[in-house]
N, C-alpha and C positions, 0 to 999 in steps of 0.2 A: 565325565562326558563332556566335551566340549561343545556348549550351544552356539556359539556364534556361528559355524556353517549352518546349521539348522534355522537360525535367526535368517542368515543371507538368502539359503535358499528358499525360505516362505517368501523374504519380499522380493526375489525375481518372478515368482511364481504368481502372487499378486499384483508386481508390476506388468506382467507379463498380459493376466487375467483384464487389468484396468484400461493397458492399450488396446486389446482388443475390443473390449467394449466401449472406449471411445472412439476407433473407428467405427465401429457396427453402429455406433450411434450419429455419429457425422454422416454416413451413409443412409442410413433412416430419414436422418433430416432433409438431407441432398433430394432424396426423394419425394419427401411432402411438398419441398419447395418446388420438384417440377412439378408434379400433381397439383400444386396451387396454381401455379403460372398455368398450367394448360386448362385448369379449370375457368381459369379467367378469363383466358383466349375462348373457350367454347361458349362461357356466358355471353360473352361478347357477340360471336357468331350468334348465337342462340338471338337474342334479341334481333339483331338484323335481319336474321331468317323470319321472325315472329311478325316485323315490319314486311318483309315482302311477301307474305301470306295473306295478312292483312289488305295490302296494297291489289294482289292476284285476285283474292276474294271478290273485291268491289269491281274488278273490273270484270269478271266472271259474270256477276249480277248485272251489270251494265249490259254486257254482250248478250245475256240472256234476252234481256228486254226489246235491245234490238233484231235478235233472231225471231224473237215472239212475233216482232211488227214483220217481220219478212214474211214470216209463212202466213201472216193475215193476209197479205198483200199479195202472196202468189196465189191463196186458196180463192182469193177474189177474183183475181184474173182468171182462174182454170175453170172456175163456177160460171164467167160470164165472156168468156173469151172472145164471143163476136163483138163485142163492143170496144174490145182492147186492140190493138195494132200488133202485129207479131213482134217488132220491135218492144214494147212496153210487155209484153208475154217474156220476152227473152232477158229482159231487164229485171223482172221481178223473180224467174226464174235464177241467173245470176247472182244477185243479192243475196236470196235465200240460200242458197249452199255456200258462197262466199262467208258470210256471219255463221253458219254451221260450223265451216272450218276451224272459222277464229274460236270460235267457242270450245269446240273439240281442242285445239292448240290449248288455251286458257285452262279448261279443265285438266288438262295431263298435266300443265307446269305448277297448276295448283296442288295436284297430287304427289308428284314430285316434291315440292316444299313442304308438303303437311309429314310427307314421310320421314324428308332429311330434317324437320324440326323435330320429329318423335325421337330418331336417332340422336341428336343433339342433344335433346333432354334424356334419355338414357344415359350418355355416356357421361354429362355434367354430374347425374346421380350416381355414379360409378366411381369418378373423380373424388367428389365430395366424401364419399365412404373413405376413399385410399386414403385422403387427407387426415380426416378423424382417426384411422387407424394408424396411420404413421407418427399423427402428435402423440396420441396415447403411448404408442410405442416409446416414442423421444423421452417422455415423461417418466415411463416407468424403466427405461434405461438410466434414466437419470437418477431417479432413486435409489437403485441397486449401486451406481458410482459413488452416489453420496457415502452409502455406508460403507462401501469398502474402502472409500478414501480413508471416512472416519475410522475405520480400523485398522488401516495403514499408518496414518497417523499416529493414533494412539501407540502402535508397535512403532516406528519411527522415533514417538518421543519419549518412550520407555529407553529404548535403543541409545539416544541423544543422552538422556537425561543419566543415565550409566556411564556413558562415555566423557561425558561433561564432568563427573562426579569424580573421574579417574585422572581428570588431567588437571580439576583445580587443584590438587595438591599438588602436582607440578607446577602450576603458576604460581601458587603461592609460594613454594619453594623459590623461581624465579625471581621472583619480585623481590623474596628477602635478599637474595643474594645484590639485585640492582640499587635495593634501597644501602646494604652494606659499601656497595660499591661507592654511591655515591657521596656517604659518609665518609669516607676514608678518603675520597679525592677532595672533599672539601674539606677536611682538618689537613692534609695535605698542605692541598695550596694555599687554605687560610690561616689558622692557628699555627699550625707545625713551622712553617715559615716565618711567621712573626715571633714565635718564641727563639726561633734559629737566631733571629735577626736580634732579639732582645739578648742574647747571650752575648753575641758579638759587641754590641753597643755598650754593656756592663763591663765587658773587658778594656774598651774602649776608654769607658768613664774611670776605669781604675786605673789608668796610665794617666788619666790629664788630674786627677786628684794629686799626683807629685808635682804637676806642672803648674797647670791652671786653674784654678780653684775655681773662679766665674764662670768660667767656660764648660767646668765638670758639672755645676751644679745647672746652666741650661740645656744641656747633653741629658741630664738627670729628669728636668721638666717635660722636656719631649721622651724620653724614655716611659715615665710614667703616663703620657698620652696614647703612646702604641699599644702597652701594658693594660690600657681600658679598653680600646678598640679591639684589640686581642679577645679581652673578655667578653665584648659585647658580641663576636663572632660564634664565640665557644656558647652563649647563652642562646643564640639565635640556633645553633645548630642541636641544640638539647630541643629547643621547642619545637623544631619541626619532628624531631625524634618523638617528643611524647610530654606536650604541653602541661608543665608543673599545673598551672592554676585548673586544668580540666577534674584534676583528681583533689583540688582544693575547693576551688568555688563553682566547680559544675561548667554546663557546656555554653549556656549564652554568655556570662561573663568573658569566656574565654572566645569566642567567637568575635565580640566586640571588640575585644585584643586584638584577635588577629584583622580586622578587617581595620582598623585603625593602622597597624602596622603596612596592611596590605595598600593601603591609600598614599601612606608616604612613599612605600616602594614604586607604585605603578601612577599615580596620581587618576585612580580611576575611582571613582564614588560609589560606594557600595550600601544599599540602605538595608538593614537588618527589620523584618518587622515579624514581630511575636503574637503569635493570636491565641488565645486561652490562657489557662493557669500555669503558669511556669515551675515547674518541678526536676529533680533528680531524677535521673534515669538509671538504668543498669549500665555498668560502665562498658562494656562493649558497644551497647546501644551509643554513647555519648561519643567514643571514640569513632565508630563509624561515620555515624553523621559528620562528624567534624571534616574528617577525611574525606570525605565525598564532596563538602564544601570548599576545603582547601582545593583539592584535586580541579573541582570547577572551575571556580576563581583563578585558577593557576590556567585553565585553559583561554577563559577568557582574556585575561593577559597577554597570553602568547600567539592564540589566531583569533580574537574576535574582532580585533579594533575598535572596541566598543568603550566610552569614557563613561556609564553608568552600567551597574547592576543590581537585581534585586534580590536579595535573601530571606524568604518567607517560610517562618517555622509555625504550624499548628498543633498545639496541644491537644490532642481529643484524649476520650476515655481509655480508650486501647489502643490508640494509632495516634502515631506523628505524621502529618502532611509536610513534605520539604518539598518548596519551590525554589530553584534559582534560576534567574531568566536574566538577559542581555541582549542589547538593541543590536548587538553587532553584524557581521556580514554573515553568519550563518553557514551552513557548508552540505555537502550532499554525504546524508549518515550511511547510507549504504557503501559508498565508495570509498568512506574514509575507516567504515568497518574493516573493506576489503584488505587494505591498504595495511590497516592496523595488524590484521593477522598475518598478511603475508610479513611482514618485517617482526614479528613476532615482539609486538610493544605492545604491553597488554595497560597502556593507560588507559585509554578510554573504556576498555570492555572491565578494566578494573572496578570503574563505579558500579554496573552492572554485580559484579560478583560482590562488591561489599555489600550491597543492600541483601543480596542472596543467601550469603552465608550467616544472616540474622535473620531469614524468614520474610526479609521484605522483599519490594519490587519496586524498578526502575526503568524508566521510559524517560528516551531524548526526541523533544519535537523540534525539529531547525529544518531549513531550506535555505538554497545559495539568496541571501539578501532579505530573508526574512529574521535573522535574529536566530536565538535558542533558547528553549526552554529545558531544565531537567525538573522531572515530577519522579519524587521517592515517596513512596509508602512503607513506614518500616511498625509493626506491630509490636506493642510493649506490653509489657507482666504488670499488673499492678503492684505495687512492693506491699 
């Protein structure tokens, strides 16, 4: 039974669930933020109302004193009205009535403000309770989301790992075919053409031997130089395919030779720094490390526009740490990886895959204008 549709359906269900939870989380967060803002506004209004209540209480106390004096005055006038004129009695009465009205108005205003203050206090308590509940819900939904996303990532990573393994064989085959095409092209454009020219010039020398022995000798001398150059080209192709010194002498001597040749070809100075006790490694590990360094330095030559690079190899007990660093122009890693996949050019991806094939890991640190650093960790077995 094919499990791919089931996995796809499960992914879709999880995606929809996660999307709903995210939407719900955002809505709860919006509610919390609205309640928080409203609470701040109510708190500010409450402070103003409290200030108004304090002021109105002061005014009521003051008006009570004034009204009490007015009532005392009215009582005095009423008791001994024969001593006071009608106008004085009238003024005392009006004063007492006026202060009483003002006091009544102020007390009513005080009561309204107290009621308003109490309402705002209750409202503020409810809003703060809403904010706390919403914050708790956001946190709880976040925990659920993290859990589901973790599970989804586990499923996705397992599916991606299976897909990656199935595609890796295809990529290896494609890489091998590309390598064969490159070697065939180099042989055709280089040694094959040179050998064809050697054959032609040999035939020419044969004719010269019968006519001009000195010219034949000169031609043979040039022919000898051409054969030597052709042999050098063939050795270079053989070295690129599989450096013989890697089997005979090991990784570090082979790298030193490659770096010397690299400098002659590119004029880029490469510093090789070896840390720890140098020793022979498993053949597959030595080849992988050499190819990673070779590809990384070729990228420095082609793209980095740098005149210096550092290759650092650290031999640990059960691990090889490898660093290839340049001070070049750097690049946007995500953009380059996307272009690499679209063009089916596996040069950059092959670095990671080479390390993964032997159980290692590779990271590329770079940014425009910041140079590039390749970090490789490869576990090794004790011999």
